[in-house]
KEPA-162065 format. One record per residue (C-alpha): residue in three letters; z negated, x, y negated. Coordinates in steps of 0.02 Angstrom, whole numbers, padded with zeros to 5 digits, always signed. Example, Ala and Ser with C-alpha at 12.3 -4.5 7.8 and 13.67 -1.06 7.14 Angstrom:
<atoms>
ala-00390+00615+00225ser-00357+00684+00053
</atoms>
This chain:
<atoms>
met-03304+04672+05327ser-03369+04832+05251gly-03319+05006+05302ser-03477+05017+05406gly-03427+04862+05502arg-03558+04751+05420thr-03517+04595+05323ala-03608+04521+05174ser-03773+04436+05215arg-03762+04254+05264thr-03949+04237+05239ala-03923+04278+05055val-03798+04135+05041leu-03917+04013+05126val-04060+04061+05010cys-03946+04038+04860gln-03897+03867+04926gly-04080+03822+04945arg-04119+03870+04766ala-03967+03777+04701ala-04015+03621+04799ala-04192+03625+04731his-04150+03657+04548gly-04203+03508+04444arg-04263+03416+04600ala-04424+03505+04652ala-04578+03571+04557thr-04481+03558+04394asp-04629+03618+04290arg-04634+03785+04383phe-04468+03807+04471ala-04292+03819+04401asp-04134+03912+04450pro-03984+03852+04351val-03885+04009+04396ala-03884+03992+04586val-03750+03858+04601gly-03627+03964+04504leu-03636+04100+04636leu-03584+03981+04775arg-03406+03949+04826val-03333+03775+04843ala-03365+03754+05030glu-03543+03820+05011arg-03581+03690+04878glu-03540+03541+04988ala-03705+03543+05083val-03797+03579+04920asp-03723+03425+04837glu-03766+03318+04988val-03947+03379+04990arg-03966+03347+04804ala-03894+03172+04827lys-03998+03144+04985thr-03842+03087+05078pro-03840+03163+05254pro-03661+03180+05317glu-03589+03118+05481gly-03545+03243+05615arg-03657+03363+05709gln-03608+03525+05622glu-03605+03447+05450arg-03776+03369+05477leu-03845+03534+05542ala-03782+03622+05385tyr-03863+03487+05279glu-04032+03504+05367thr-04025+03693+05358val-04001+03693+05170arg-04132+03556+05146ala-04259+03654+05248cys-04217+03815+05156ala-04245+03730+04989glu-04418+03676+05045val-04464+03855+05087val-04385+03946+04940val-04465+03840+04804pro-04646+03898+04835arg-04584+04073+04876thr-04487+04085+04713val-04631+04014+04612ala-04755+04137+04688ile-04640+04285+04655asp-04586+04234+04480glu-04765+04207+04423ala-04820+04374+04498leu-04675+04464+04413arg-04708+04386+04243ala-04890+04442+04253arg-04845+04621+04299met-04677+04656+04219thr-04641+04834+04164gly-04487+04910+04083gln-04412+04940+04255leu-04383+04809+04391val-04311+04865+04558ile-04257+04724+04675leu-04242+04786+04854gly-04117+04688+04958ala-04065+04588+04806gly-03938+04477+04895leu-03889+04336+04776asp-04049+04351+04674thr-04030+04275+04501arg-04184+04339+04410ala-04090+04462+04299trp-03992+04311+04234arg-04131+04181+04218leu-04309+04250+04217pro-04396+04243+04047gly-04476+04405+03991leu-04337+04523+04044pro-04250+04567+03878gly-04345+04733+03874thr-04323+04770+04059asp-04192+04869+04153val-04155+04795+04324trp-04093+04890+04476glu-04020+04780+04612val-04027+04875+04776asp-03930+04805+04923his-03813+04847+05066pro-03640+04892+04998ala-03555+04744+05084ser-03678+04618+05012gln-03670+04698+04841gln-03480+04693+04837asp-03489+04509+04881lys-03614+04473+04743cys-03513+04565+04611ala-03360+04464+04662arg-03459+04302+04647leu-03526+04350+04476ala-03349+04384+04417glu-03295+04213+04480ala-03446+04121+04410ala-03387+04097+04231pro-03233+04124+04123ala-03206+04298+04053arg-03288+04333+03885arg-03288+04476+03761gly-03428+04603+03762pro-03541+04640+03613asp-03401+04744+03537glu-03258+04624+03507asp-03135+04767+03535gly-03221+04816+03697pro-03184+04768+03876val-03185+04591+03939ala-03337+04548+04046ala-03343+04404+04169gly-03483+04301+04242pro-03649+04237+04173ala-03738+04338+04038ala-03890+04433+04098val-04057+04407+04010ala-04116+04580+04065arg-04082+04731+03955ser-03970+04801+04091val-03924+04768+04271arg-03879+04917+04379phe-03803+04884+04549thr-03863+05015+04672pro-03782+05011+04846val-03906+05066+04981asp-03921+05031+05166leu-04110+05037+05187ala-04088+05075+05372val-03998+05240+05344asp-03981+05288+05159asp-04098+05386+05045leu-04171+05258+04925gly-04240+05389+04806ala-04075+05481+04790ala-03983+05319+04756leu-04106+05268+04620asp-04097+05441+04542ala-03908+05424+04532ala-03927+05251+04454gly-04043+05314+04316his-04213+05250+04377asp-04358+05346+04298pro-04491+05385+04431ser-04613+05443+04297ala-04621+05271+04214pro-04708+05117+04286thr-04598+05010+04397thr-04612+04832+04459trp-04542+04823+04635leu-04483+04661+04715trp-04451+04655+04902glu-04405+04476+04949gly-04329+04411+05110val-04295+04584+05182val-04445+04645+05281pro-04417+04536+05437tyr-04241+04606+05457leu-04301+04787+05464thr-04389+04877+05606arg-04568+04934+05579asp-04507+05113+05556glu-04380+05056+05426val-04515+04958+05333arg-04629+05110+05332ala-04489+05225+05272thr-04447+05106+05130val-04630+05093+05076ala-04642+05283+05079ala-04484+05299+04974leu-04539+05175+04840ala-04717+05243+04838ala-04646+05416+04799arg-04573+05341+04640thr-04726+05236+04595val-04848+05289+04459pro-05007+05204+04396gly-04968+05039+04312ser-04835+04995+04440ala-04838+04845+04557leu-04753+04787+04716val-04719+04604+04756val-04672+04589+04939asn-04622+04436+05041tyr-04640+04452+05229gln-04663+04347+05386ala-04820+04339+05491pro-04806+04311+05680ser-04780+04129+05729ala-04733+04069+05903arg-04666+03905+05835ala-04560+03988+05701ala-04488+04108+05829ala-04449+03965+05948gly-04362+03870+05807arg-04249+04017+05765leu-04207+04042+05948leu-04163+03858+05969ala-04049+03863+05817arg-03956+04011+05890val-03939+03928+06060leu-03869+03771+05980gly-03745+03877+05886gly-03791+03807+05718ser-03881+03953+05638val-03782+04030+05496thr-03896+04182+05509ser-03885+04205+05698gly-03813+04379+05674glu-03962+04431+05569pro-04114+04429+05686trp-04292+04463+05635arg-04349+04637+05687ser-04528+04649+05625leu-04670+04529+05588trp-04831+04580+05502arg-05007+04513+05497pro-05087+04524+05324arg-05212+04655+05380arg-05076+04769+05447met-04969+04749+05292ala-05118+04790+05181ala-05157+04943+05286leu-04979+05005+05276leu-04972+04987+05087ala-05144+05068+05069glu-05080+05222+05161tyr-04960+05249+05017gly-05081+05214+04875leu-05042+05030+04848arg-05192+04911+04843val-05160+04729+04890val-05236+04614+04760ser-05171+04450+04831asp-05084+04390+04989asp-05049+04205+05006asp-04957+04096+05130leu-04823+03983+05061leu-04896+03825+05136ala-05049+03834+05022leu-04937+03854+04870ala-04821+03714+04927his-04970+03597+04927thr-05011+03644+04746leu-04831+03603+04700gly-04842+03431+04779ser-04718+03473+04915pro-04714+03360+05069ala-04710+03524+05168arg-04614+03460+05319arg-04571+03641+05360trp-04754+03684+05378thr-04725+03813+05516ser-04604+03916+05411leu-04713+03897+05258arg-04872+03950+05346ser-04793+04107+05420gly-04707+04156+05257arg-04814+04260+05140val-04807+04340+04969ala-04919+04491+04936val-04947+04582+04773ala-05002+04763+04774glu-05040+04876+04627ser-05044+05063+04597pro-05212+05100+04516
</atoms>
């Protein structure tokens, strides 16, 4: 529990489980995340191992955990592919990940050796991630053999700067200033898996804050959820049955593509693509059993002319 009374995100853990379950099993020519499993603790890996082995467990709660991770894997594969490919095509020297959770890109994404990465997240979630990184691998010496001992996987990015921010109440710009972000240089912004958990006013405030630090040559890759009666009913049913690991993290805003594009345009960001995950899942050869979640999930790319 953090000082604000908020605990680390359970959604972030579930997404990490989904990526770990899918690594080496799905869309292997376009998707890979060898780092994810190392960020999971022993109990969190059980369902991952079962999904990878395709061995559903006995017991209601255990089976529900299995199906939740399996379903998450089906959704995160096309989402990760869409985002990774958009980032590689638009990478600048600065990458800011808003609501980073247990994101692994700074440790696995090709093309980052010349990029500084800022991971922005709620303090409680960021503390949890730093602890997991420290636990993920044996300690090793830094570049200077007389220097401090570093723990965890080696980053492929030039630098990773953890920046604690509660997007609901904190000043994003001030936090990035303190962390060394240069608002006069082009920035690639990634906003994945966060928008639904913010109110419309919070989404607008965040767009305004990042747009104030966005210059020509910058890009925003944003993942959001469109309205879906079936998806909403599914989340409600999971909470009623008591099996949702994210029941304490409800969705607060859903966006239709036209409204998202209009919001971004207000702040000088032009949407150049906006795709639903179901279409991409089909290109990856996915059986797409979670078609409702895939159809309502979207990844948009906007650029600053």
